[in-house]
NUVEX-569966 format. One record per atom (N, C-alpha, C, CB): x, y, z; residue number from 1; residue in three letters. Coordinates in steps of 0.05 Angstrom, whole numbers, m for minus. Atoms other than C-alpha are relative to their C-alpha. Glycine has a CB too. Example, Ala and Ser with C-alpha at 12.3 -4.5 7.8 and 13.67 -1.06 7.14 Angstrom:
residues 2
<rec xx="18" yy="m24" zz="0" pos="1" code="Ala"/>
<rec xx="246" yy="m90" zz="156" pos="1" code="Ala"/>
<rec xx="18" yy="24" zz="0" pos="1" code="Ala"/>
<rec xx="m20" yy="1" zz="25" pos="1" code="Ala"/>
<rec xx="m16" yy="m24" zz="m1" pos="2" code="Ser"/>
<rec xx="273" yy="m21" zz="143" pos="2" code="Ser"/>
<rec xx="m15" yy="22" zz="14" pos="2" code="Ser"/>
<rec xx="9" yy="9" zz="m29" pos="2" code="Ser"/>
end
This chain:
residues 97
<rec xx="24" yy="5" zz="21" pos="1" code="Met"/>
<rec xx="186" yy="m99" zz="533" pos="1" code="Met"/>
<rec xx="4" yy="m40" zz="m5" pos="1" code="Met"/>
<rec xx="8" yy="24" zz="m37" pos="1" code="Met"/>
<rec xx="m1" yy="28" zz="m4" pos="2" code="Thr"/>
<rec xx="163" yy="m173" zz="523" pos="2" code="Thr"/>
<rec xx="m9" yy="10" zz="m31" pos="2" code="Thr"/>
<rec xx="m19" yy="m21" zz="27" pos="2" code="Thr"/>
<rec xx="3" yy="28" zz="39" pos="3" code="Leu"/>
<rec xx="171" yy="m214" zz="449" pos="3" code="Leu"/>
<rec xx="m1" yy="m14" zz="3" pos="3" code="Leu"/>
<rec xx="17" yy="m9" zz="m25" pos="3" code="Leu"/>
<rec xx="15" yy="19" zz="13" pos="4" code="Pro"/>
<rec xx="136" yy="m254" zz="416" pos="4" code="Pro"/>
<rec xx="24" yy="m20" zz="15" pos="4" code="Pro"/>
<rec xx="m6" yy="2" zz="m39" pos="4" code="Pro"/>
<rec xx="m18" yy="24" zz="6" pos="5" code="Lys"/>
<rec xx="156" yy="m336" zz="432" pos="5" code="Lys"/>
<rec xx="17" yy="m6" zz="m12" pos="5" code="Lys"/>
<rec xx="m6" yy="m14" zz="m7" pos="5" code="Lys"/>
<rec xx="m15" yy="9" zz="18" pos="6" code="Gly"/>
<rec xx="207" yy="m361" zz="403" pos="6" code="Gly"/>
<rec xx="22" yy="17" zz="6" pos="6" code="Gly"/>
<rec xx="m10" yy="0" zz="m27" pos="6" code="Gly"/>
<rec xx="m22" yy="m25" zz="6" pos="7" code="Tyr"/>
<rec xx="259" yy="m291" zz="405" pos="7" code="Tyr"/>
<rec xx="13" yy="9" zz="17" pos="7" code="Tyr"/>
<rec xx="m9" yy="24" zz="m8" pos="7" code="Tyr"/>
<rec xx="m13" yy="m4" zz="m13" pos="8" code="Ser"/>
<rec xx="306" yy="m281" zz="439" pos="8" code="Ser"/>
<rec xx="11" yy="47" zz="3" pos="8" code="Ser"/>
<rec xx="19" yy="m26" zz="m10" pos="8" code="Ser"/>
<rec xx="2" yy="m28" zz="10" pos="9" code="Ser"/>
<rec xx="329" yy="m201" zz="456" pos="9" code="Ser"/>
<rec xx="3" yy="24" zz="m21" pos="9" code="Ser"/>
<rec xx="8" yy="5" zz="10" pos="9" code="Ser"/>
<rec xx="m16" yy="m9" zz="26" pos="10" code="Gly"/>
<rec xx="381" yy="m197" zz="401" pos="10" code="Gly"/>
<rec xx="m21" yy="m1" zz="m19" pos="10" code="Gly"/>
<rec xx="26" yy="m18" zz="m10" pos="10" code="Gly"/>
<rec xx="9" yy="7" zz="41" pos="11" code="Gly"/>
<rec xx="335" yy="m215" zz="350" pos="11" code="Gly"/>
<rec xx="m8" yy="m23" zz="m15" pos="11" code="Gly"/>
<rec xx="23" yy="3" zz="m20" pos="11" code="Gly"/>
<rec xx="m5" yy="21" zz="25" pos="12" code="Arg"/>
<rec xx="356" yy="m279" zz="334" pos="12" code="Arg"/>
<rec xx="m29" yy="m31" zz="5" pos="12" code="Arg"/>
<rec xx="44" yy="m16" zz="6" pos="12" code="Arg"/>
<rec xx="18" yy="16" zz="m7" pos="13" code="Arg"/>
<rec xx="300" yy="m329" zz="339" pos="13" code="Arg"/>
<rec xx="11" yy="m36" zz="14" pos="13" code="Arg"/>
<rec xx="m18" yy="0" zz="m27" pos="13" code="Arg"/>
<rec xx="m7" yy="17" zz="m17" pos="14" code="Val"/>
<rec xx="312" yy="m381" zz="393" pos="14" code="Val"/>
<rec xx="m13" yy="m31" zz="m9" pos="14" code="Val"/>
<rec xx="m9" yy="12" zz="28" pos="14" code="Val"/>
<rec xx="8" yy="28" zz="10" pos="15" code="Asp"/>
<rec xx="263" yy="m447" zz="372" pos="15" code="Asp"/>
<rec xx="m27" yy="13" zz="m22" pos="15" code="Asp"/>
<rec xx="m12" yy="m26" zz="31" pos="15" code="Asp"/>
<rec xx="22" yy="m2" zz="22" pos="16" code="Ser"/>
<rec xx="199" yy="m454" zz="325" pos="16" code="Ser"/>
<rec xx="m20" yy="5" zz="20" pos="16" code="Ser"/>
<rec xx="m6" yy="m27" zz="m21" pos="16" code="Ser"/>
<rec xx="20" yy="11" zz="m19" pos="17" code="Gly"/>
<rec xx="145" yy="m430" zz="364" pos="17" code="Gly"/>
<rec xx="m22" yy="8" zz="m12" pos="17" code="Gly"/>
<rec xx="1" yy="9" zz="29" pos="17" code="Gly"/>
<rec xx="37" yy="12" zz="9" pos="18" code="Asn"/>
<rec xx="62" yy="m439" zz="340" pos="18" code="Asn"/>
<rec xx="2" yy="21" zz="m25" pos="18" code="Asn"/>
<rec xx="m36" yy="7" zz="30" pos="18" code="Asn"/>
<rec xx="6" yy="m26" zz="16" pos="19" code="Arg"/>
<rec xx="52" yy="m379" zz="280" pos="19" code="Arg"/>
<rec xx="m11" yy="9" zz="1" pos="19" code="Arg"/>
<rec xx="m3" yy="5" zz="m17" pos="19" code="Arg"/>
<rec xx="27" yy="m17" zz="m9" pos="20" code="Asp"/>
<rec xx="m14" yy="m375" zz="299" pos="20" code="Asp"/>
<rec xx="m2" yy="11" zz="18" pos="20" code="Asp"/>
<rec xx="m19" yy="m10" zz="3" pos="20" code="Asp"/>
<rec xx="11" yy="m9" zz="m15" pos="21" code="Glu"/>
<rec xx="1" yy="m362" zz="358" pos="21" code="Glu"/>
<rec xx="15" yy="31" zz="m2" pos="21" code="Glu"/>
<rec xx="m1" yy="m19" zz="22" pos="21" code="Glu"/>
<rec xx="m4" yy="m23" zz="10" pos="22" code="Ile"/>
<rec xx="49" yy="m314" zz="333" pos="22" code="Ile"/>
<rec xx="m5" yy="15" zz="m11" pos="22" code="Ile"/>
<rec xx="8" yy="3" zz="m5" pos="22" code="Ile"/>
<rec xx="17" yy="m15" zz="3" pos="23" code="Glu"/>
<rec xx="m4" yy="m278" zz="289" pos="23" code="Glu"/>
<rec xx="m26" yy="0" zz="13" pos="23" code="Glu"/>
<rec xx="0" yy="0" zz="m20" pos="23" code="Glu"/>
<rec xx="16" yy="m1" zz="m24" pos="24" code="Arg"/>
<rec xx="m44" yy="m284" zz="345" pos="24" code="Arg"/>
<rec xx="13" yy="21" zz="12" pos="24" code="Arg"/>
<rec xx="m2" yy="m26" zz="17" pos="24" code="Arg"/>
<rec xx="1" yy="m26" zz="m5" pos="25" code="Met"/>
<rec xx="m10" yy="m230" zz="370" pos="25" code="Met"/>
<rec xx="23" yy="21" zz="m16" pos="25" code="Met"/>
<rec xx="2" yy="1" zz="29" pos="25" code="Met"/>
<rec xx="m5" yy="m20" zz="21" pos="26" code="Ile"/>
<rec xx="19" yy="m194" zz="312" pos="26" code="Ile"/>
<rec xx="m24" yy="22" zz="1" pos="26" code="Ile"/>
<rec xx="2" yy="m16" zz="m30" pos="26" code="Ile"/>
<rec xx="20" yy="m10" zz="m3" pos="27" code="Gly"/>
<rec xx="m45" yy="m179" zz="294" pos="27" code="Gly"/>
<rec xx="m8" yy="m5" zz="m32" pos="27" code="Gly"/>
<rec xx="2" yy="28" zz="15" pos="27" code="Gly"/>
<rec xx="1" yy="18" zz="28" pos="28" code="Arg"/>
<rec xx="m71" yy="m190" zz="211" pos="28" code="Arg"/>
<rec xx="30" yy="0" zz="m12" pos="28" code="Arg"/>
<rec xx="m23" yy="16" zz="m24" pos="28" code="Arg"/>
<rec xx="m17" yy="13" zz="29" pos="29" code="Arg"/>
<rec xx="m28" yy="m218" zz="157" pos="29" code="Arg"/>
<rec xx="m13" yy="23" zz="m22" pos="29" code="Arg"/>
<rec xx="m11" yy="m41" zz="m12" pos="29" code="Arg"/>
<rec xx="10" yy="m12" zz="23" pos="30" code="Val"/>
<rec xx="m23" yy="m170" zz="99" pos="30" code="Val"/>
<rec xx="m5" yy="m7" zz="m23" pos="30" code="Val"/>
<rec xx="9" yy="15" zz="m5" pos="30" code="Val"/>
<rec xx="8" yy="12" zz="27" pos="31" code="Glu"/>
<rec xx="m41" yy="m224" zz="42" pos="31" code="Glu"/>
<rec xx="m30" yy="9" zz="17" pos="31" code="Glu"/>
<rec xx="12" yy="m40" zz="m13" pos="31" code="Glu"/>
<rec xx="33" yy="m6" zz="m5" pos="32" code="His"/>
<rec xx="m119" yy="m205" zz="84" pos="32" code="His"/>
<rec xx="m3" yy="30" zz="m2" pos="32" code="His"/>
<rec xx="m13" yy="m11" zz="34" pos="32" code="His"/>
<rec xx="m4" yy="m18" zz="m3" pos="33" code="Met"/>
<rec xx="m103" yy="m137" zz="69" pos="33" code="Met"/>
<rec xx="m7" yy="18" zz="m20" pos="33" code="Met"/>
<rec xx="19" yy="m1" zz="7" pos="33" code="Met"/>
<rec xx="m3" yy="m13" zz="15" pos="34" code="Asn"/>
<rec xx="m122" yy="m124" zz="12" pos="34" code="Asn"/>
<rec xx="m29" yy="19" zz="m16" pos="34" code="Asn"/>
<rec xx="16" yy="m16" zz="m11" pos="34" code="Asn"/>
<rec xx="26" yy="m17" zz="m2" pos="35" code="Gly"/>
<rec xx="m195" yy="m81" zz="21" pos="35" code="Gly"/>
<rec xx="15" yy="27" zz="18" pos="35" code="Gly"/>
<rec xx="m32" yy="m20" zz="19" pos="35" code="Gly"/>
<rec xx="m20" yy="m18" zz="m3" pos="36" code="Val"/>
<rec xx="m142" yy="m41" zz="52" pos="36" code="Val"/>
<rec xx="11" yy="17" zz="m19" pos="36" code="Val"/>
<rec xx="17" yy="m11" zz="7" pos="36" code="Val"/>
<rec xx="m11" yy="m33" zz="30" pos="37" code="Tyr"/>
<rec xx="m92" yy="m18" zz="m12" pos="37" code="Tyr"/>
<rec xx="m27" yy="2" zz="m12" pos="37" code="Tyr"/>
<rec xx="31" yy="m10" zz="m37" pos="37" code="Tyr"/>
<rec xx="14" yy="m13" zz="26" pos="38" code="Ile"/>
<rec xx="m152" yy="m14" zz="m47" pos="38" code="Ile"/>
<rec xx="m16" yy="26" zz="m1" pos="38" code="Ile"/>
<rec xx="m19" yy="m20" zz="m11" pos="38" code="Ile"/>
<rec xx="9" yy="m24" zz="m17" pos="39" code="Ile"/>
<rec xx="m185" yy="36" zz="m9" pos="39" code="Ile"/>
<rec xx="24" yy="21" zz="m11" pos="39" code="Ile"/>
<rec xx="0" yy="m8" zz="39" pos="39" code="Ile"/>
<rec xx="m29" yy="m13" zz="m9" pos="40" code="Gly"/>
<rec xx="m119" yy="65" zz="m2" pos="40" code="Gly"/>
<rec xx="3" yy="20" zz="m29" pos="40" code="Gly"/>
<rec xx="31" yy="m29" zz="5" pos="40" code="Gly"/>
<rec xx="m11" yy="m5" zz="19" pos="41" code="Phe"/>
<rec xx="m101" yy="72" zz="m70" pos="41" code="Phe"/>
<rec xx="m22" yy="22" zz="m14" pos="41" code="Phe"/>
<rec xx="7" yy="m26" zz="m14" pos="41" code="Phe"/>
<rec xx="3" yy="m11" zz="24" pos="42" code="Ile"/>
<rec xx="m174" yy="99" zz="m96" pos="42" code="Ile"/>
<rec xx="m19" yy="33" zz="26" pos="42" code="Ile"/>
<rec xx="m23" yy="m28" zz="m32" pos="42" code="Ile"/>
<rec xx="m3" yy="m21" zz="m14" pos="43" code="Leu"/>
<rec xx="m171" yy="154" zz="m34" pos="43" code="Leu"/>
<rec xx="32" yy="16" zz="m10" pos="43" code="Leu"/>
<rec xx="m4" yy="m9" zz="33" pos="43" code="Leu"/>
<rec xx="m31" yy="m9" zz="17" pos="44" code="Cys"/>
<rec xx="m106" yy="169" zz="m66" pos="44" code="Cys"/>
<rec xx="m5" yy="10" zz="m36" pos="44" code="Cys"/>
<rec xx="24" yy="m36" zz="m1" pos="44" code="Cys"/>
<rec xx="19" yy="m8" zz="18" pos="45" code="Trp"/>
<rec xx="m141" yy="166" zz="m131" pos="45" code="Trp"/>
<rec xx="m14" yy="35" zz="m6" pos="45" code="Trp"/>
<rec xx="m20" yy="m18" zz="11" pos="45" code="Trp"/>
<rec xx="27" yy="m21" zz="m1" pos="46" code="Val"/>
<rec xx="m198" yy="220" zz="m120" pos="46" code="Val"/>
<rec xx="6" yy="26" zz="15" pos="46" code="Val"/>
<rec xx="m27" yy="m13" zz="16" pos="46" code="Val"/>
<rec xx="m24" yy="m35" zz="6" pos="47" code="Ala"/>
<rec xx="m139" yy="276" zz="m92" pos="47" code="Ala"/>
<rec xx="10" yy="m1" zz="m21" pos="47" code="Ala"/>
<rec xx="31" yy="8" zz="19" pos="47" code="Ala"/>
<rec xx="m18" yy="2" zz="21" pos="48" code="Thr"/>
<rec xx="m99" yy="267" zz="m150" pos="48" code="Thr"/>
<rec xx="m15" yy="5" zz="m13" pos="48" code="Thr"/>
<rec xx="15" yy="m20" zz="m7" pos="48" code="Thr"/>
<rec xx="23" yy="m8" zz="21" pos="49" code="Ala"/>
<rec xx="m164" yy="282" zz="m187" pos="49" code="Ala"/>
<rec xx="m19" yy="26" zz="6" pos="49" code="Ala"/>
<rec xx="m20" yy="m27" zz="m3" pos="49" code="Ala"/>
<rec xx="m3" yy="m18" zz="m14" pos="50" code="Gly"/>
<rec xx="m182" yy="333" zz="m137" pos="50" code="Gly"/>
<rec xx="25" yy="27" zz="m9" pos="50" code="Gly"/>
<rec xx="4" yy="m16" zz="25" pos="50" code="Gly"/>
<rec xx="m19" yy="m25" zz="m2" pos="51" code="Gly"/>
<rec xx="m117" yy="372" zz="m140" pos="51" code="Gly"/>
<rec xx="0" yy="8" zz="m27" pos="51" code="Gly"/>
<rec xx="30" yy="m5" zz="11" pos="51" code="Gly"/>
<rec xx="7" yy="m4" zz="35" pos="52" code="Ile"/>
<rec xx="m128" yy="366" zz="m224" pos="52" code="Ile"/>
<rec xx="m18" yy="17" zz="3" pos="52" code="Ile"/>
<rec xx="m12" yy="m27" zz="m20" pos="52" code="Ile"/>
<rec xx="19" yy="m26" zz="m1" pos="53" code="Tyr"/>
<rec xx="m189" yy="403" zz="m210" pos="53" code="Tyr"/>
<rec xx="1" yy="16" zz="4" pos="53" code="Tyr"/>
<rec xx="m13" yy="4" zz="7" pos="53" code="Tyr"/>
<rec xx="m8" yy="m24" zz="m7" pos="54" code="Val"/>
<rec xx="m170" yy="450" zz="m171" pos="54" code="Val"/>
<rec xx="14" yy="18" zz="m16" pos="54" code="Val"/>
<rec xx="13" yy="m2" zz="18" pos="54" code="Val"/>
<rec xx="m13" yy="m20" zz="12" pos="55" code="Gly"/>
<rec xx="m120" yy="469" zz="m218" pos="55" code="Gly"/>
<rec xx="m5" yy="13" zz="m16" pos="55" code="Gly"/>
<rec xx="14" yy="m2" zz="m7" pos="55" code="Gly"/>
<rec xx="16" yy="m12" zz="21" pos="56" code="Val"/>
<rec xx="m162" yy="472" zz="m282" pos="56" code="Val"/>
<rec xx="m16" yy="22" zz="10" pos="56" code="Val"/>
<rec xx="m18" yy="m19" zz="m12" pos="56" code="Val"/>
<rec xx="28" yy="m17" zz="2" pos="57" code="Thr"/>
<rec xx="m221" yy="503" zz="m255" pos="57" code="Thr"/>
<rec xx="18" yy="25" zz="15" pos="57" code="Thr"/>
<rec xx="m34" yy="m16" zz="20" pos="57" code="Thr"/>
<rec xx="m13" yy="m25" zz="m9" pos="58" code="Val"/>
<rec xx="m169" yy="567" zz="m212" pos="58" code="Val"/>
<rec xx="16" yy="6" zz="m7" pos="58" code="Val"/>
<rec xx="5" yy="4" zz="19" pos="58" code="Val"/>
<rec xx="m16" yy="m17" zz="8" pos="59" code="Tyr"/>
<rec xx="m112" yy="573" zz="m243" pos="59" code="Tyr"/>
<rec xx="m2" yy="m21" zz="m40" pos="59" code="Tyr"/>
<rec xx="35" yy="2" zz="26" pos="59" code="Tyr"/>
<rec xx="3" yy="7" zz="47" pos="60" code="Pro"/>
<rec xx="m138" yy="557" zz="m327" pos="60" code="Pro"/>
<rec xx="32" yy="7" zz="m18" pos="60" code="Pro"/>
<rec xx="m33" yy="36" zz="m23" pos="60" code="Pro"/>
<rec xx="m20" yy="m10" zz="27" pos="61" code="Trp"/>
<rec xx="m85" yy="596" zz="m353" pos="61" code="Trp"/>
<rec xx="34" yy="m8" zz="6" pos="61" code="Trp"/>
<rec xx="m1" yy="41" zz="m6" pos="61" code="Trp"/>
<rec xx="m21" yy="18" zz="m20" pos="62" code="Ala"/>
<rec xx="m29" yy="558" zz="m305" pos="62" code="Ala"/>
<rec xx="5" yy="m21" zz="m17" pos="62" code="Ala"/>
<rec xx="m11" yy="m11" zz="30" pos="62" code="Ala"/>
<rec xx="m4" yy="27" zz="0" pos="63" code="Tyr"/>
<rec xx="m52" yy="495" zz="m322" pos="63" code="Tyr"/>
<rec xx="m37" yy="m14" zz="m18" pos="63" code="Tyr"/>
<rec xx="9" yy="m10" zz="42" pos="63" code="Tyr"/>
<rec xx="15" yy="9" zz="20" pos="64" code="Pro"/>
<rec xx="m100" yy="477" zz="m384" pos="64" code="Pro"/>
<rec xx="m13" yy="m16" zz="1" pos="64" code="Pro"/>
<rec xx="8" yy="m3" zz="m15" pos="64" code="Pro"/>
<rec xx="16" yy="32" zz="m6" pos="65" code="Leu"/>
<rec xx="m153" yy="430" zz="m385" pos="65" code="Leu"/>
<rec xx="12" yy="m19" zz="m19" pos="65" code="Leu"/>
<rec xx="m38" yy="m2" zz="m6" pos="65" code="Leu"/>
<rec xx="m9" yy="34" zz="20" pos="66" code="Pro"/>
<rec xx="m113" yy="377" zz="m446" pos="66" code="Pro"/>
<rec xx="24" yy="0" zz="15" pos="66" code="Pro"/>
<rec xx="7" yy="m3" zz="m43" pos="66" code="Pro"/>
<rec xx="m21" yy="5" zz="m7" pos="67" code="Ser"/>
<rec xx="m54" yy="380" zz="m402" pos="67" code="Ser"/>
<rec xx="m8" yy="m1" zz="28" pos="67" code="Ser"/>
<rec xx="20" yy="18" zz="m8" pos="67" code="Ser"/>
<rec xx="9" yy="15" zz="m16" pos="68" code="Gly"/>
<rec xx="m100" yy="373" zz="m342" pos="68" code="Gly"/>
<rec xx="m17" yy="m33" zz="m5" pos="68" code="Gly"/>
<rec xx="m14" yy="17" zz="10" pos="68" code="Gly"/>
<rec xx="m1" yy="26" zz="m3" pos="69" code="Met"/>
<rec xx="m126" yy="305" zz="m360" pos="69" code="Met"/>
<rec xx="26" yy="m13" zz="m10" pos="69" code="Met"/>
<rec xx="m22" yy="m11" zz="m13" pos="69" code="Met"/>
<rec xx="m37" yy="13" zz="7" pos="70" code="Tyr"/>
<rec xx="m45" yy="279" zz="m398" pos="70" code="Tyr"/>
<rec xx="m8" yy="5" zz="23" pos="70" code="Tyr"/>
<rec xx="34" yy="13" zz="m19" pos="70" code="Tyr"/>
<rec xx="m25" yy="2" zz="m28" pos="71" code="Ala"/>
<rec xx="m24" yy="297" zz="m318" pos="71" code="Ala"/>
<rec xx="m23" yy="m22" zz="16" pos="71" code="Ala"/>
<rec xx="10" yy="40" zz="26" pos="71" code="Ala"/>
<rec xx="12" yy="13" zz="2" pos="72" code="Leu"/>
<rec xx="m93" yy="259" zz="m304" pos="72" code="Leu"/>
<rec xx="13" yy="m32" zz="7" pos="72" code="Leu"/>
<rec xx="m10" yy="8" zz="m21" pos="72" code="Leu"/>
<rec xx="m9" yy="24" zz="8" pos="73" code="Ser"/>
<rec xx="m73" yy="203" zz="m341" pos="73" code="Ser"/>
<rec xx="23" yy="m15" zz="3" pos="73" code="Ser"/>
<rec xx="m3" yy="1" zz="m17" pos="73" code="Ser"/>
<rec xx="m34" yy="1" zz="0" pos="74" code="Val"/>
<rec xx="m1" yy="195" zz="m333" pos="74" code="Val"/>
<rec xx="1" yy="m10" zz="32" pos="74" code="Val"/>
<rec xx="20" yy="37" zz="m8" pos="74" code="Val"/>
<rec xx="m1" yy="16" zz="m36" pos="75" code="Leu"/>
<rec xx="m12" yy="194" zz="m249" pos="75" code="Leu"/>
<rec xx="m27" yy="m30" zz="m2" pos="75" code="Leu"/>
<rec xx="m16" yy="35" zz="34" pos="75" code="Leu"/>
<rec xx="25" yy="25" zz="m13" pos="76" code="Thr"/>
<rec xx="m79" yy="147" zz="m255" pos="76" code="Thr"/>
<rec xx="29" yy="m23" zz="m12" pos="76" code="Thr"/>
<rec xx="m48" yy="m4" zz="m24" pos="76" code="Thr"/>
<rec xx="m32" yy="28" zz="4" pos="77" code="Val"/>
<rec xx="m20" yy="84" zz="m287" pos="77" code="Val"/>
<rec xx="14" yy="8" zz="3" pos="77" code="Val"/>
<rec xx="13" yy="m15" zz="m21" pos="77" code="Val"/>
<rec xx="m25" yy="13" zz="m15" pos="78" code="Ile"/>
<rec xx="35" yy="99" zz="m240" pos="78" code="Ile"/>
<rec xx="m20" yy="m5" zz="20" pos="78" code="Ile"/>
<rec xx="31" yy="20" zz="9" pos="78" code="Ile"/>
<rec xx="26" yy="8" zz="m26" pos="79" code="Glu"/>
<rec xx="m29" yy="98" zz="m183" pos="79" code="Glu"/>
<rec xx="0" yy="m43" zz="m7" pos="79" code="Glu"/>
<rec xx="m50" yy="23" zz="m14" pos="79" code="Glu"/>
<rec xx="15" yy="33" zz="11" pos="80" code="Val"/>
<rec xx="m49" yy="25" zz="m218" pos="80" code="Val"/>
<rec xx="24" yy="m16" zz="2" pos="80" code="Val"/>
<rec xx="m13" yy="m3" zz="m37" pos="80" code="Val"/>
<rec xx="m21" yy="22" zz="10" pos="81" code="Leu"/>
<rec xx="24" yy="m1" zz="m231" pos="81" code="Leu"/>
<rec xx="7" yy="8" zz="34" pos="81" code="Leu"/>
<rec xx="27" yy="6" zz="m33" pos="81" code="Leu"/>
<rec xx="m9" yy="2" zz="m24" pos="82" code="Gly"/>
<rec xx="37" yy="21" zz="m151" pos="82" code="Gly"/>
<rec xx="m17" yy="m19" zz="14" pos="82" code="Gly"/>
<rec xx="2" yy="25" zz="11" pos="82" code="Gly"/>
<rec xx="21" yy="17" zz="m19" pos="83" code="Leu"/>
<rec xx="m25" yy="m14" zz="m127" pos="83" code="Leu"/>
<rec xx="3" yy="m39" zz="m13" pos="83" code="Leu"/>
<rec xx="m40" yy="17" zz="m8" pos="83" code="Leu"/>
<rec xx="m10" yy="11" zz="6" pos="84" code="Ile"/>
<rec xx="m5" yy="m71" zz="m170" pos="84" code="Ile"/>
<rec xx="20" yy="m13" zz="17" pos="84" code="Ile"/>
<rec xx="3" yy="10" zz="m14" pos="84" code="Ile"/>
<rec xx="m19" yy="7" zz="m17" pos="85" code="Phe"/>
<rec xx="57" yy="m80" zz="m135" pos="85" code="Phe"/>
<rec xx="6" yy="12" zz="24" pos="85" code="Phe"/>
<rec xx="18" yy="m1" zz="m11" pos="85" code="Phe"/>
<rec xx="5" yy="9" zz="m29" pos="86" code="Ile"/>
<rec xx="44" yy="m71" zz="m72" pos="86" code="Ile"/>
<rec xx="m22" yy="m23" zz="10" pos="86" code="Ile"/>
<rec xx="m8" yy="23" zz="15" pos="86" code="Ile"/>
<rec xx="21" yy="23" zz="5" pos="87" code="Ile"/>
<rec xx="m15" yy="m123" zz="m89" pos="87" code="Ile"/>
<rec xx="16" yy="m25" zz="5" pos="87" code="Ile"/>
<rec xx="m14" yy="0" zz="m31" pos="87" code="Ile"/>
<rec xx="m20" yy="27" zz="3" pos="88" code="Lys"/>
<rec xx="42" yy="m175" zz="m108" pos="88" code="Lys"/>
<rec xx="14" yy="m4" zz="20" pos="88" code="Lys"/>
<rec xx="20" yy="0" zz="m22" pos="88" code="Lys"/>
<rec xx="m25" yy="8" zz="m26" pos="89" code="Val"/>
<rec xx="88" yy="m166" zz="m50" pos="89" code="Val"/>
<rec xx="m14" yy="4" zz="11" pos="89" code="Val"/>
<rec xx="28" yy="11" zz="8" pos="89" code="Val"/>
<rec xx="26" yy="26" zz="m30" pos="90" code="Ala"/>
<rec xx="28" yy="m177" zz="3" pos="90" code="Ala"/>
<rec xx="m1" yy="m21" zz="m5" pos="90" code="Ala"/>
<rec xx="m36" yy="1" zz="5" pos="90" code="Ala"/>
<rec xx="6" yy="40" zz="2" pos="91" code="Asn"/>
<rec xx="11" yy="m240" zz="m34" pos="91" code="Asn"/>
<rec xx="26" yy="m19" zz="m13" pos="91" code="Asn"/>
<rec xx="m31" yy="m9" zz="m27" pos="91" code="Asn"/>
<rec xx="m20" yy="36" zz="12" pos="92" code="Glu"/>
<rec xx="84" yy="m273" zz="m47" pos="92" code="Glu"/>
<rec xx="m8" yy="m15" zz="30" pos="92" code="Glu"/>
<rec xx="53" yy="2" zz="m7" pos="92" code="Glu"/>
<rec xx="m8" yy="21" zz="m7" pos="93" code="Lys"/>
<rec xx="85" yy="m336" zz="m15" pos="93" code="Lys"/>
<rec xx="33" yy="4" zz="9" pos="93" code="Lys"/>
<rec xx="m8" yy="m17" zz="m23" pos="93" code="Lys"/>
<rec xx="m39" yy="4" zz="m8" pos="94" code="Pro"/>
<rec xx="162" yy="m345" zz="42" pos="94" code="Pro"/>
<rec xx="5" yy="m15" zz="m7" pos="94" code="Pro"/>
<rec xx="15" yy="m3" zz="25" pos="94" code="Pro"/>
<rec xx="m23" yy="30" zz="6" pos="95" code="Met"/>
<rec xx="206" yy="m384" zz="17" pos="95" code="Met"/>
<rec xx="2" yy="m9" zz="32" pos="95" code="Met"/>
<rec xx="41" yy="10" zz="m15" pos="95" code="Met"/>
<rec xx="m3" yy="27" zz="m14" pos="96" code="Arg"/>
<rec xx="211" yy="m446" zz="58" pos="96" code="Arg"/>
<rec xx="29" yy="m5" zz="m2" pos="96" code="Arg"/>
<rec xx="m16" yy="m25" zz="m13" pos="96" code="Arg"/>
<rec xx="m40" yy="6" zz="8" pos="97" code="Pro"/>
<rec xx="290" yy="m462" zz="69" pos="97" code="Pro"/>
<rec xx="m17" yy="m40" zz="7" pos="97" code="Pro"/>
<rec xx="43" yy="23" zz="40" pos="97" code="Pro"/>
end
């Protein structure tokens, strides 16, 4: 297995390699992937709304419309909080000693 420059087989850092070189080997940094997170959130919300729509239309006796609207609003709030947390963590600046 080929390791990035500056790492030993034990996973310990041996010398400070060039950060740009390591970034090129690993790929895009998570700070530059906000679009992916937003698209994932939109797809998640569409799946949630689609599931609630199916529940309200196919099983109206078990999942009435007011219950479906309440579920959609609560799940939307939970998903938005998750998106905010993901973006916050991904855009944190690393602590350097």
